[in-house]
N, C-alpha and C positions, 0 to 999 in steps of 0.2 A: 251400161253397155260399153263405155269407153275404158272401164277398168279391166275388161277381159283381154283385150290386146296387150295391156301392160303385164297382166299376169302370165299371158302366154309367152311374152318376151322374157320375163324372169325365169319361167319354166325352161325355156330354151337355153338360156345362159347357164342354168343349173345342170341341164343335161350335158352341155358342152364341157363344163368344168369337170363333171363326173367322168366324161370320156377321157379328158386330158389326164386326170388323176389315174385312171385305169391304165392309160398308156405309159404314164411315168413308172407306175409300179411294175408293169410288165418289163419296161426297159431296165429297171434296177435289178430285176431277177435275172435278166439276160446278161447284165454287166458282171454278175457274180459267176457266171459260167466259166470264165477263164481261170478262176481261182481253183477249179477242180484239179488241174494238173499239180496242185501242191503235193498230192500223193506221190508225184514224181520225185520228191525229195528222198523217199526210201529207195527209189530206183537209182538216183544218182549215188547214194551211198553204196548200193550193190555194185555200181559200175567201178568203184574204187577197189573192190575186193580182189581183182586179179593181181594188182601190184602187191597186195599183202601176201597172197598165196605164192607169188613169185619169190618174195623175200624168204618165206618159210621154206620153199623148195630149195632155194640156194643155200640156206643154212644147213639143211640136211646133207647136201652134197659137198660141203666143205671138208677139206682134209684136217684131221687133228694136227695142230701145230707140232712139228717135230717129226712126224711120220714121213719116211721116204716113200713116194709113190711106188706101187707094185710095178708099174711100167717104166721105171727110171732106167734109162740107158747108161752104160758105163763104157769108158775108154781107158786105154792103158796109159800109165805114166811111167816113164823110164828114168831112173836115177843112175847114180854111179855104181854099176854092178848089180842092179836089181830092177824089177818092174812090179807094178801093182795097179789094179783097176781103180778108177776114180769116177764119180758121177759126172756124166756129160752135162754141160751147161752151167755148172756151179762156178761161182766167182773164185778166181785164183789170186792169191797174194803171197808174197815172200815172207818167210820167218827165218830166224837165225838157224842156219844149217839145213834149210829145206823149204817146203811150200805148204800152204793150207788151202783147201778147197771148201767153200762154205755156201750155204743157202738157208736163209732165215735162221733157225735155231740149230741146224745141222752143220757139222764140220768134219773134215778128214785132214788131219795134219800128219805130214810125213817128214821126219827129220833123220838125217844120217850123220853119225859121229864116229870117231875112232875109240875103240875099246880093246884093250889087250886081252881081256878075259870075258867069257860069256856071262850074261846076267843069270842070276839064280833068285829063287824066292827069297832067300835070306839076304842077299845083297840089295835087292829092290826094297825090301822092308827096312834095311839099315840106312840107305842112302836116298833112294828115289822118293819114298813116301814122305820122309821129313821135308825134303825140298818142295814137294808138291803142297804139303801142309802149310809151308811158310809163304808160298807164292799165290795160292788160290783161295779166294774168300769162299767160305761156306764148305770147305773141304771136309768130307766124311769118308774114310776108308771103308770099303765093303769086303775087300779080299785081295790076296795075292796068290796065284796059283800057276801051275804049269799046264798048258794045253798043247794039243798036237794040231799042226796044220800041215798042208802038203809040203811046205818049205822045211819042216822039222818041228822040234819042240820050241815053244814060245812062252815067255813069261807074261802072264795076263794080270794087269792091275785094274780092278774095278772100284769106282768111287763116285761120289756125288760132289758137285761144286756149283758155284754161281757164275754166270756169264759175265763178261765185261759189261759196264753200264751202257744202256741204250743211249746213243748220242742225242736223241730227242727228249725221251722221258727221264733219262738217268736212272732208270729201273733195271734190275738184274733179273735174269731168268734161271731158275733151278735146272741144273743139267744132270743127265746120267752120262757117265764117261767110262770107256774102255780103252786101256792103253796096252798095246802089244809090242814087246821088245824082241826083235829078230836079231840073231848074231851069227856071223860067219867070218873066219879068217881076219879078225881085228876090226871088222865093221859092224856097228850096231845101228840098225834101222828101227826107229820107234814110230809106230802108227797109232795115233790117238783119235778115237771116234767119239763124238759127243752129239747129243740131241736133248731136246727138252724133256724134263722129267716125266716119266710115264709113257713115253713114245714107244712104239713097237717097231724097232729097227733090227730085230734078230736076224732076219734073212739077209737084207742088204749088208749088214756088218759082217756077217759070216761069208758072203760072196767076196767082199773086199779082202778080208784076212786070208781066205782060201786062195785068192788070186796072186798073193805075194809069191815072187819067184826070184831066186838068185840067178845071176847071168854070168 
């Protein structure tokens, strides 16, 4: 009869151990619950998507290097006996006999010199073109013609050339160039317009060359 209480005690201990084990196993299953938000890793990657889409949007809105914006404003520049429109806000610097206005790969150079005779297609081909070829790297002549502008007939020289080396990268940019020679009464005004190769500057360049007027 004394063995029964001992058995009961053992049974009780076994039951208690079973309960503890059940509680522990239940606790471990609850401890795993916080790992469920691991699916949030995909949510976090989704959260970074706006920055990617913003970059893509910004890229599609960027202007092709060399293109003058359609909304570019122009202001008059007055020289000795003439005036011409120049892009507002462009950097201005002095060159021999004139000025140059520039922005990135675009430039408008205005130079006035004395010339007793008006330029012709033949004279430009004989003197100006060889001088340009000697001084400009990558020079390729595309043509010399006479065109009409409000100020009168103008000799137009079109060519390709390379820009001056970039001060940081030391690399050059391929340029499309149009040179206009205006002449009256012994004064030769040369307007040289340049932009990166492939740029669409037909309209602003026409606006500039149409605006030239003798005073």
